[in-house]
C-alpha positions, 0 to 999 in steps of 0.5 A: 482851910476855911476854918484856920480863916475864919480864924484868923490864922495867916497863910504863914501860920496856917504854912507852919502849923500844916508843915508845908509852904506858903505858896502851898497855902495859897494855892489851897486858898485859891482851890477852894476859891477863898478870897478876901472881902472887905468889911467896912469899919464899925466905929460905934460897934451899931450904936449908930448908923455910920459909914466911914468908909474904911474897910479891912481884909476879912475871908468872911462871905458877904463883901460890903465894899462898892466900886466908887462913884467917879473916876478912882485913884489909888494911893498905896501908904508906906507904912509906919517908919518907912522914912523917919517916923513916917511924917515926910512921906505920909505930907507927900502922900496926903498932898497927892491925895489932895491934888487927885480930890481938887481934879475930881478923882475918887481917892481910894488909899490902901495903907498899914498905918492907922495913923496916916493923914491918908486916913482922913475923910477929906482926903480919902474917900475909901481906905482899905486897911491891911496889917503888915506881916510879921516881918515888919511892914509890907502888906500880907501876901496877896490873896 
């Protein structure tokens, strides 16, 4: 299980290759204490010290995400192409984030749309990126 996860295989892919249900894979992951951790995106591949506060989920050992300094507010994005080209809903979420920041909240967003306005540092203090599953747009199965 640990090796399959380190190769980046999803629960669905492991379940299919082992001919078991995705729920059984999740149960095995829990039994073996394989939990997601979050790594920070490094836009310069280590050339410069940059900390964009953008994180992706992985099944490694070290978690690079710390708690926010102030009161957090979580915004869950809708993903790509949910409402037309997603522009209208993305605008609404951006206005909510702007208002929350105005009231001194640390805005944390969770999205699978890399083109979202919530990706900008002036709207989100932290961003967690999650790829959608094969069915298009839904967040992956919970850890």
